[in-house]
C-alpha positions in Angstrom: -17.5 53.3 -50.3 -19.1 54.7 -47.1 -20.6 51.4 -46.2 -17.2 49.7 -46.7 -15.4 52.2 -44.5 -18.1 51.9 -41.8 -17.7 48.1 -41.8 -13.9 48.5 -41.4 -14.5 50.9 -38.4 -16.8 48.4 -36.8 -14.1 45.7 -37.2 -11.4 47.9 -35.7 -13.7 48.8 -32.7 -14.6 45.2 -32.1 -11.0 44.2 -32.3 -10.0 47.0 -29.9 -12.7 46.0 -27.4 -11.7 42.3 -27.7 -8.0 43.0 -27.1 -8.8 45.2 -24.1 -11.0 42.6 -22.5 -8.5 39.9 -23.3 -5.7 41.9 -21.7 -7.8 42.4 -18.5 -8.6 38.7 -18.3 -5.0 37.8 -18.8 -4.0 40.2 -16.1 -6.2 38.4 -13.6 -4.9 35.1 -14.8 -1.4 36.3 -14.2 -2.4 37.2 -10.7 -3.2 33.6 -10.1 0.3 32.6 -11.1 1.6 35.2 -8.6 -0.5 33.6 -5.8 1.0 30.2 -6.7 4.5 31.7 -6.6 3.8 33.3 -3.2 2.4 30.0 -1.9 5.5 28.1 -2.9 7.8 30.8 -1.5 6.1 30.9 1.9 4.5 27.5 2.3 7.1 26.3 4.9 6.6 29.4 7.1 4.3 27.7 9.5 3.1 29.8 12.4 3.6 28.7 16.0 1.9 30.2 19.1 4.1 32.8 20.8 3.0 31.5 24.2 0.3 29.8 26.2 -2.5 31.2 28.3 -1.9 30.5 32.0 -5.6 30.5 32.4 -7.8 29.8 29.4 -9.8 32.8 28.2 -13.6 32.9 28.1 -14.9 32.2 24.6 -18.3 32.8 23.1 -19.4 30.5 20.3 -22.1 32.0 18.0 -24.2 29.8 15.7 -26.1 32.0 13.3 -29.0 30.2 11.5 -32.1 30.8 9.5 -34.7 28.1 8.7 -32.2 25.3 9.2 -34.5 22.5 10.2 -32.2 19.8 8.7 -28.9 20.8 10.3 -29.9 22.9 13.4 -29.8 20.0 15.9 -26.5 18.7 14.4 -24.5 21.9 14.7 -25.8 22.5 18.2 -24.9 18.9 19.3 -21.4 19.1 17.9 -20.8 22.5 19.4 -21.8 21.4 22.8 -19.4 18.5 22.5 -16.4 20.8 21.9 -13.6 20.1 24.4 -13.3 23.3 26.4 -13.9 24.1 30.1 -17.6 24.8 30.5 -17.0 27.6 33.0 -15.0 29.4 30.3 -17.5 28.8 27.5 -20.7 30.4 26.3 -22.8 29.2 23.3 -25.2 31.5 21.6 -27.7 30.1 19.0 -28.7 33.1 16.9 -31.9 31.9 15.2 -33.8 34.2 12.9 -36.0 31.4 11.7 -39.5 32.0 10.5 -40.6 28.4 10.1 -40.7 25.2 12.3 -37.0 25.0 12.5 -37.1 27.5 15.3 -38.8 24.9 17.5 -36.2 22.3 16.6 -33.3 24.7 17.5 -35.0 25.9 20.7 -35.7 22.3 21.9 -32.1 21.3 21.2 -30.9 24.2 23.2 -33.2 23.4 26.1 -32.0 19.8 26.1 -28.3 20.6 26.2 -28.9 23.4 28.8 -30.6 20.9 31.0 -27.5 18.8 30.9 -25.5 21.7 32.3 -24.1 23.2 29.1 -23.8 27.0 28.9 -26.1 27.4 25.8 -28.6 30.2 25.1 -31.2 30.4 22.4 -31.6 33.9 20.9 -34.5 34.5 18.5 -35.1 37.8 16.8 -38.5 39.0 15.7 -37.0 40.6 12.6 -34.1 40.0 10.2 -32.6 43.5 10.2 -29.1 43.1 8.8 -29.6 39.4 8.3 -26.5 37.5 9.5 -24.5 40.6 10.3 -27.4 42.0 12.2 -27.8 38.8 14.2 -24.1 38.8 15.1 -24.2 42.5 16.1 -27.2 42.0 18.3 -25.7 39.0 20.0 -22.5 40.8 20.8 -24.4 43.0 23.2 -25.1 39.9 25.3 -21.8 37.9 24.7 -19.5 37.6 27.7 -16.5 36.0 25.9 -13.2 37.8 25.2 -13.1 35.8 22.0 -15.9 35.0 19.5 -16.0 31.8 17.5 -18.5 31.6 14.7 -19.8 28.5 12.9 -22.5 28.4 10.3 -25.3 25.9 10.6 -23.9 23.5 7.9 -20.6 23.1 9.7 -19.5 20.4 12.2 -17.1 22.0 14.7 -14.3 19.6 15.6 -14.0 18.8 19.3 -10.5 20.2 19.6 -11.0 23.3 17.5 -10.8 25.8 20.4 -7.7 24.2 22.0 -6.0 24.2 18.6 -6.3 27.9 18.0 -6.7 29.7 21.3 -3.0 30.0 22.2 -2.3 31.8 19.0 -4.1 34.8 20.6 -1.4 35.0 23.3 0.2 37.4 20.8 -1.8 40.6 21.5 -1.5 41.7 17.8 -3.6 38.7 16.5 -7.2 39.7 15.9 -8.6 36.7 14.1 -7.6 33.1 13.4 -9.2 31.2 10.4 -9.0 27.5 9.9 -9.5 25.6 6.6 -12.8 24.4 5.3 -13.2 20.7 4.6 -16.1 19.1 2.8 -18.6 16.5 4.1 -19.9 15.6 0.7 -16.9 16.2 -1.6 -17.5 13.0 -3.6 -21.4 13.0 -3.6 -21.6 14.3 -7.2 -19.6 15.9 -10.0 -21.0 19.3 -8.9 -19.8 18.9 -5.3 -16.5 17.6 -6.5 -16.0 20.6 -8.7 -17.0 23.0 -5.8 -14.5 21.2 -3.5 -11.7 21.7 -5.9 -12.6 25.4 -6.4 -12.7 26.0 -2.6 -9.5 23.9 -2.0 -7.7 26.3 -4.4 -8.9 29.2 -2.3 -8.1 27.7 1.1 -4.9 26.0 0.2 -3.3 28.4 -2.2 -4.9 31.9 -1.9 -5.2 32.1 1.9 -1.8 30.7 2.6 -0.1 32.8 0.0 -1.7 36.1 1.2 -1.4 35.4 4.9 2.2 34.1 5.0 3.5 36.8 2.6 2.1 39.6 4.7 -0.8 40.5 2.5 -4.4 41.0 3.7 -6.6 37.9 4.0 -10.1 37.6 5.2 -12.4 35.8 7.6 -14.6 33.4 5.7 -17.8 34.0 7.7 -17.4 30.8 9.7 -14.8 28.4 11.1 -12.8 31.1 12.7 -12.2 32.9 16.0 -12.1 36.6 16.6 -10.7 38.7 19.4 -13.7 40.7 20.6 -11.6 43.8 20.9 -10.8 43.5 17.2 -14.4 43.5 16.2 -15.2 46.5 18.4 -12.1 48.5 17.2 -12.9 47.9 13.5 -16.4 49.3 13.9 -18.4 46.1 14.6 -20.5 44.0 12.2 -22.0 46.1 9.5 -24.7 45.0 7.0 -24.3 47.4 4.1 -22.7 44.6 2.0 -23.6 41.0 1.5 -20.2 39.8 2.7 -20.0 41.2 6.2 -17.1 38.9 6.9 -14.9 40.3 4.1 -15.9 43.9 5.0 -15.0 43.5 8.7 -11.8 41.7 7.9 -10.4 44.6 5.8 -11.6 47.2 8.3 -9.8 45.3 11.1 -6.5 44.9 9.2 -6.7 48.6 8.2 -6.7 49.2 11.9 -3.4 47.3 12.3 -4.7 44.0 13.5 -3.0 40.8 12.2 -4.8 37.7 11.0 -3.6 34.1 11.0 -4.6 31.3 8.7 -4.0 27.8 10.0 -4.6 25.2 7.2 -3.4 22.3 9.4 -6.7 22.6 11.2 -10.0 22.3 9.5 -13.8 22.3 10.0 -16.0 20.2 7.7 -19.2 21.5 6.1 -21.6 20.5 3.4 -21.4 21.8 -0.2 -24.6 22.8 -2.0 -25.6 19.5 -3.8 -27.8 21.1 -6.4 -27.3 23.9 -8.9 -29.7 26.5 -7.6 -28.1 26.5 -4.1 -24.6 26.7 -5.7 -25.7 29.7 -7.8 -27.3 31.5 -4.9 -24.1 31.1 -2.9 -21.9 32.2 -5.7 -24.2 35.2 -6.5 -24.1 36.3 -2.8 -20.3 36.0 -2.5 -19.7 37.8 -5.9 -22.1 40.6 -5.2 -20.8 41.1 -1.7 -17.2 41.3 -2.7 -17.9 44.0 -5.3 -19.9 45.9 -2.7 -16.9 45.7 -0.3 -14.5 46.7 -3.1 -16.6 49.8 -3.8 -16.9 50.6 0.0 -13.3 50.1 1.0 -10.9 50.2 -2.0 -10.7 54.0 -2.0 -9.8 54.0 1.7 -7.2 51.2 1.1 -5.5 53.0 -1.8 -5.4 56.3 0.2 -3.7 54.7 3.2 -0.2 55.9 3.9 0.5 53.0 6.3 -0.1 50.2 3.8 2.7 49.1 1.5 2.4 48.9 -2.3 2.3 45.1 -2.3 -0.6 45.1 0.2 -2.5 47.6 -1.8 -1.9 45.7 -5.1 -3.1 42.4 -3.7 -6.1 44.0 -2.1 -7.0 45.5 -5.4 -6.9 42.1 -7.2 -8.5 40.3 -4.3 -11.5 42.7 -4.1 -12.0 43.2 -7.8 -11.3 39.7 -9.2 -15.1 39.1 -9.8 -15.0 41.6 -12.6 -13.7 38.6 -14.7 -17.2 37.3 -14.9 -18.8 40.1 -17.0 -15.6 40.1 -19.0 -16.1 36.4 -19.8 -19.7 37.2 -20.9 -18.4 39.9 -23.2 -15.8 37.5 -24.6 -18.5 34.9 -25.2 -20.7 37.4 -27.1 -17.7 38.5 -29.2 -16.7 35.0 -30.3 -18.7 35.0 -33.5 -17.7 38.5 -34.8 -14.1 38.0 -33.9 -13.7 34.4 -34.8 -15.7 34.4 -38.0 -15.9 38.1 -38.8 -12.5 38.2 -40.3 -13.2 35.6 -42.9 -13.6 37.4 -46.2 -15.9 34.7 -47.6 -17.4 32.4 -45.0 -18.5 30.0 -47.7 -14.9 29.1 -48.5 -12.5 27.5 -46.1 -10.0 29.9 -44.6 -6.6 29.6 -46.4 -4.6 31.6 -44.0 -4.6 32.7 -40.3 -6.1 36.0 -39.3 -5.5 38.1 -36.3 -9.0 37.3 -35.1 -8.3 33.6 -35.2 -5.0 34.1 -33.4 -6.3 36.3 -30.7 -9.3 34.0 -30.2 -7.1 31.0 -29.7 -4.7 32.9 -27.4 -7.6 34.3 -25.4 -9.1 30.9 -24.7 -5.8 29.4 -23.9 -5.0 32.0 -21.3 -8.6 32.1 -19.9 -9.5 28.5 -19.8 -6.3 26.5 -19.5 -3.1 27.9 -18.1 -4.1 29.8 -14.9 -6.9 27.4 -14.0 -5.0 24.2 -14.5 -1.9 25.5 -12.6 -4.0 26.9 -9.7 -6.4 24.1 -9.1 -4.2 21.1 -9.9 -1.5 22.5 -7.6 -4.0 23.1 -4.9 -5.2 19.4 -5.0 -1.6 18.2 -5.1 -0.7 20.2 -2.0 -3.8 19.2 -0.1 -4.3 15.5 -1.1 -0.8 14.5 -2.4 0.8 14.2 -5.8 -1.4 11.3 -7.0 -4.6 13.2 -6.2 -3.1 16.3 -7.9 -2.5 14.5 -11.1 -5.9 12.8 -11.0 -7.6 16.2 -10.7 -6.3 17.0 -14.2 -9.2 14.8 -15.4 -11.6 17.2 -13.9 -10.2 20.3 -15.6 -12.6 20.3 -18.6 -15.5 20.1 -16.1 -14.0 22.8 -13.9 -13.5 25.1 -16.8 -17.0 24.5 -18.1 -18.5 25.1 -14.6 -16.5 28.3 -14.2 -17.7 29.6 -17.6 -21.3 28.4 -17.1 -21.7 30.2 -13.8 -20.4 33.4 -15.5 -23.8 34.8 -16.3 -25.1 34.3 -12.8 -22.0 36.0 -11.3 -21.9 38.8 -13.9 -25.5 39.6 -12.9 -24.3 39.9 -9.3 -21.4 42.2 -10.3 -23.7 44.5 -12.3 -26.3 44.6 -9.5 -23.6 45.7 -7.0 -22.3 48.4 -9.4 -25.8 49.6 -10.2 -26.7 49.8 -6.5 -23.7 51.9 -5.9 -24.5 54.3 -8.7 -28.1 54.7 -7.3 -26.7 54.9 -3.8 -29.1 52.2 -2.8 -27.0 49.0 -2.4 -29.1 45.9 -2.4 -28.3 43.7 0.6 -31.1 41.1 0.5 -29.5 38.0 2.0 -30.6 34.8 0.2 -29.6 31.8 2.3 -27.9 28.8 0.8 -30.2 25.7 1.2 -28.9 23.0 3.6 -29.7 19.3 3.3 -27.8 17.6 6.1 -25.8 15.8 3.4 -22.8 13.7 4.4 -20.6 11.5 2.2 -22.8 10.0 -0.5 -26.1 10.8 1.2 -29.1 11.7 -0.9 -30.5 15.2 -1.1 -33.6 15.8 0.9 -35.9 18.1 -1.1 -37.9 20.6 0.9 -39.2 23.4 -1.3 -42.4 25.5 -1.4 -41.7 27.5 -4.5 -43.1 27.3 -8.0 -41.8 28.1 -11.5 -41.8 31.8 -12.2 -40.3 34.0 -15.0 -38.1 35.6 -12.4 -36.4 32.2 -11.7 -36.5 30.8 -15.2 -35.1 33.7 -17.3 -31.5 33.2 -16.3 -31.3 29.4 -16.9 -33.0 30.1 -20.3 -30.4 32.7 -21.1 -27.6 30.3 -20.1 -29.0 27.7 -22.5 -29.3 30.3 -25.2 -25.6 31.1 -24.7 -24.8 27.4 -24.9 -26.8 27.2 -28.2 -24.8 30.2 -29.5 -21.6 28.4 -28.8 -22.9 25.3 -30.4 -23.7 27.3 -33.6 -20.0 28.5 -33.6 -18.9 24.8 -33.3 -21.2 23.9 -36.2 -19.9 26.6 -38.4 -16.3 25.7 -37.6 -17.0 22.0 -38.5 -19.0 22.8 -41.6 -16.4 25.1 -43.1 -13.4 23.2 -41.8 -12.1 26.3 -40.0 -10.3 26.6 -36.7 -10.2 23.0 -35.6 -7.8 23.8 -32.7 -10.4 26.1 -31.1 -13.3 23.6 -31.2 -12.4 21.9 -27.9 -12.6 25.4 -26.2 -15.8 26.2 -27.9 -17.2 22.9 -26.7 -16.1 23.7 -23.1 -18.0 27.0 -23.4 -21.1 25.4 -24.8 -21.0 22.5 -22.3 -20.6 24.9 -19.4 -23.6 27.1 -20.3 -25.8 24.0 -21.2 -24.8 22.3 -17.9 -25.6 25.2 -15.6 -28.7 26.2 -17.5 -30.3 22.7 -17.8 -29.2 21.7 -14.2 -31.0 24.9 -12.9 -34.2 24.1 -14.8 -34.1 20.5 -13.5 -34.0 21.8 -9.9 -36.8 24.3 -10.6 -38.9 21.6 -12.2 -38.5 19.3 -9.2 -39.3 22.2 -6.9 -42.5 22.9 -8.9 -43.6 19.2 -8.8 -43.1 19.1 -5.0 -45.1 22.3 -4.6 -47.9 20.8 -6.6 -47.9 17.7 -4.3 -48.0 19.9 -1.2 -50.9 21.8 -2.7 -52.8 18.6 -3.5 -52.2 17.2 0.1 -53.3 20.5 1.6 -56.5 20.5 -0.6 -57.2 16.9 0.4 -56.8 17.6 4.1 -59.0 20.7 4.1 -62.4 19.1 4.3 -61.3 16.9 7.2 -60.1 19.9 9.1 -63.5 21.7 8.7 
């Protein structure tokens, strides 16, 4: 009797947790629909400059980089070729490199300086504050009234400054962001998926937020700041991993207005391999949670901000909480999906609430909001035909979004745990660059070996994939829940893909490290 009642209590608790998690996921899914609605409502509200500068203002371009031997010369070359009066221009190369790439960047700066270009090489002896620290230090020497920033993997267009500078004729404008484009969009299925994800952000999210009067943010690169705005907002701070998001909200809380101009773009490369993609996603996710913890209380207490701005800021800064929720949903699939079968050895003769809620949850999570958001983004950016073709990528996009869930859930929990301990972790792990363009091949350059610290997460991802595969096998064996099998396969495929792709990269890194060690050992006698 007691055992039976305890089992019923466990079932009720599990169901309550599942419904709660499902409701929260559905809420964030509904928010995506709202962004699409706001985009459609305001997409024709295109900003125009309120005037023109009689005399072009002085602009400082900052190029922060760290160990970027493959792309350092390229970004310096393209920056020097920007069409803007040289007497009104200053270029700062902010290099924190600790390897041979410092010599590459320094040499490129010297060559362009010898040609008469106003470029200066700044090398720090430490990495205090990482990128934010480098930007803050360089501000002390910068002479421009406006600050343009481009990361090392970007190629600044020649006309980028002329395209945006006159928007600052409105003294209320504090920052102008342009859209990211992708140099290696079609290089692989992974880069194609990343491009569609980012296009959704830049086409739908940014436009919807900015043109509807909500807060948006600077994306860390491909944007121009009014220097006064940076100073007024408190400058670059490095207590979060997303210094760009942090500064953006602090500036808008001060009353500065931002502009997003999707008609102009700056191309960059996407991480062509899984480890780089996961490192970037981890940093963005962790930093956004850190920023939410830091600024959300201040935002919600503000008496100057409207309810709609506060509500959007809440969803914007907390949307990464979906990742640990997805992990919880994954873990609960077996007890919810199969736990309501009275006798698992016999086929289910009727529907249960567990079955219904499971199907509904996957439908909301994996189909509706994602398909509407990303397909519509591709349609708006590349045309109707491309939009419909992107439907073919939806299974992969859903798998990739689910597969990266463990990686990003780890980032969320690290940020929360750091806040609880009052010791936020802000160790910046750079995204590897390869100088990839179009269909170019990846150039491997690694000096790391396999360690438990790097392998445990891919192993866990594969274990989650196996767990989902077991659920598929049970459903097939007992002829139960055939309508949910495609979703189970998407979950299994996502975890398997991300896990095995990560191990493949780590294996290649390990093989290359072994080759480097062998070459070093072979060369040692000759050097002595």
